[in-house]
C-alpha positions as CSV (number, residue, x, y, z in Angstrom):
1,M,20.3,-91.3,1.3
2,V,19.1,-88.8,3.8
3,D,17.3,-85.9,2.0
4,V,19.4,-82.7,2.6
5,G,17.6,-80.7,-0.1
6,D,15.9,-78.3,2.3
7,K,19.1,-77.7,4.4
8,A,20.9,-74.4,3.9
9,V,24.2,-74.3,2.1
10,T,26.8,-73.2,4.7
11,A,30.6,-73.2,5.1
12,R,31.7,-76.4,6.9
13,E,35.0,-77.9,7.9
14,A,36.0,-81.2,9.4
15,V,39.3,-82.3,10.9
16,A,40.2,-85.9,11.4
17,E,43.4,-87.6,12.7
18,G,45.0,-91.0,12.9
19,E,48.3,-92.7,13.7
20,L,50.6,-95.3,12.3
21,A,52.6,-97.1,15.1
22,A,55.9,-98.4,13.8
23,R,59.5,-99.0,14.9
24,A,61.8,-96.0,15.1
25,D,63.9,-97.2,12.1
26,V,60.8,-97.6,10.0
27,L,59.6,-94.0,10.9
28,D,63.0,-92.7,10.2
29,A,62.8,-94.2,6.7
30,L,59.3,-92.8,6.1
31,F,60.3,-89.3,7.2
32,G,63.8,-89.4,5.7
33,G,62.6,-90.3,2.3
34,T,64.8,-93.5,2.0
35,L,62.2,-96.1,1.2
36,A,62.6,-98.2,-1.9
37,K,59.1,-97.2,-3.1
38,G,59.9,-93.6,-3.0
39,D,58.6,-90.5,-1.2
40,A,56.0,-91.9,1.3
41,L,55.0,-88.6,2.7
42,A,54.1,-87.0,-0.7
43,S,52.4,-90.2,-1.9
44,A,50.3,-90.4,1.3
45,R,49.3,-86.7,1.1
46,I,48.2,-87.1,-2.5
47,A,46.3,-90.3,-1.7
48,G,44.5,-88.7,1.2
49,I,43.5,-85.7,-0.9
50,Q,42.2,-88.0,-3.7
51,A,40.4,-90.1,-1.1
52,A,38.6,-87.1,0.4
53,K,37.3,-86.2,-3.1
54,R,36.1,-89.8,-3.6
55,A,34.4,-90.5,-0.2
56,A,30.9,-90.7,-1.8
57,D,32.2,-93.3,-4.3
58,L,33.6,-95.4,-1.4
59,I,31.0,-95.1,1.3
60,P,27.4,-96.2,0.6
61,L,24.8,-93.4,1.0
62,C,27.5,-90.7,1.6
63,H,26.5,-87.4,-0.2
64,P,28.9,-86.2,-2.8
65,L,30.3,-82.9,-1.8
66,Q,32.1,-80.0,-3.6
67,T,35.3,-79.7,-1.6
68,H,37.0,-76.3,-1.8
69,H,40.0,-77.3,0.4
70,V,41.7,-80.5,1.4
71,A,45.0,-80.5,3.4
72,V,46.8,-83.6,4.7
73,E,49.6,-83.1,7.2
74,I,51.9,-85.9,8.4
75,V,54.0,-85.4,11.6
76,H,56.6,-87.6,13.2
77,D,55.8,-88.1,16.9
78,R,59.2,-89.6,17.9
79,D,58.3,-89.8,21.6
80,R,55.3,-92.1,20.9
81,G,56.8,-94.0,17.9
82,R,54.1,-92.8,15.5
83,A,53.3,-91.0,12.3
84,V,50.3,-88.8,12.9
85,V,48.1,-87.9,9.9
86,R,45.8,-85.0,10.1
87,A,43.3,-84.1,7.3
88,T,41.3,-80.9,7.1
89,V,38.5,-80.7,4.6
90,G,36.5,-77.6,3.8
91,V,33.2,-77.4,1.9
92,R,30.3,-75.1,1.2
93,D,27.4,-77.5,1.1
94,R,24.3,-78.8,2.8
95,T,26.0,-81.5,4.8
96,G,29.3,-81.8,6.7
97,A,32.7,-83.1,5.6
98,E,33.4,-85.5,8.4
99,M,33.4,-88.6,6.1
100,E,35.7,-86.9,3.7
101,A,38.2,-86.0,6.4
102,L,38.1,-89.5,8.0
103,T,38.5,-91.1,4.5
104,A,41.5,-88.9,3.8
105,V,43.2,-90.0,7.0
106,A,42.4,-93.7,6.5
107,V,43.7,-93.8,2.9
108,A,46.8,-91.7,3.8
109,L,47.6,-94.1,6.6
110,L,47.1,-97.1,4.4
111,T,49.5,-95.6,1.9
112,L,52.2,-95.1,4.5
113,Y,51.7,-98.7,5.6
114,D,51.9,-100.0,2.1
115,M,55.1,-98.1,1.4
116,A,56.8,-99.3,4.6
117,K,55.5,-102.9,4.9
118,A,58.7,-104.3,3.5
119,L,60.5,-103.1,6.6
120,Q,57.9,-104.0,9.2
121,K,54.8,-106.2,8.8
122,D,53.3,-105.5,12.3
123,M,52.8,-101.8,12.0
124,R,49.4,-100.7,13.5
125,I,46.9,-98.1,12.2
126,E,45.3,-96.6,15.2
127,A,43.0,-94.0,16.6
128,V,41.3,-92.8,13.4
129,R,38.9,-90.2,14.7
130,L,37.1,-87.0,14.1
131,R,38.8,-84.1,15.9
132,R,36.7,-81.1,14.9
133,K,33.8,-80.1,12.8
134,T,32.3,-76.6,12.2
135,G,29.2,-75.3,10.5
136,G,25.8,-76.8,9.9
137,K,22.7,-77.2,12.1
138,S,24.4,-79.1,14.9
139,G,27.1,-76.4,15.2
140,D,30.7,-76.8,16.1
141,L,32.2,-79.8,17.8
142,D,35.8,-80.1,19.3
143,L,37.0,-83.5,20.4
144,P,40.1,-84.5,22.3
């Protein structure tokens, strides 16, 4: 692991985003709460929050962080045929929360996929990416 012991504890935030591409009827079932497995949106939000808190257990050499805020939002982009997942993670620590936010998005998307796979086997998880980070030595970063 990288030694972060001499770094200052500062407020940091990371925002990540990703998409699930699926047919319109599948997205309607996800967002309408009509899937046989239950409420996909609630399950995905909880899975994403849990994943953010466990990033260091999943990713080798990732520092464990004390998260003080994790939010997972899921939006239906009807025009593009996608469920868009956005995770925001806030910490007050010596290193950033990028991995926690990215892990939250990935696991939330995997949960949506799992809950809808009976309706469509060829859904695609796409464009998982960091959108923003604030705080720390390298400063703020905003990405498209």
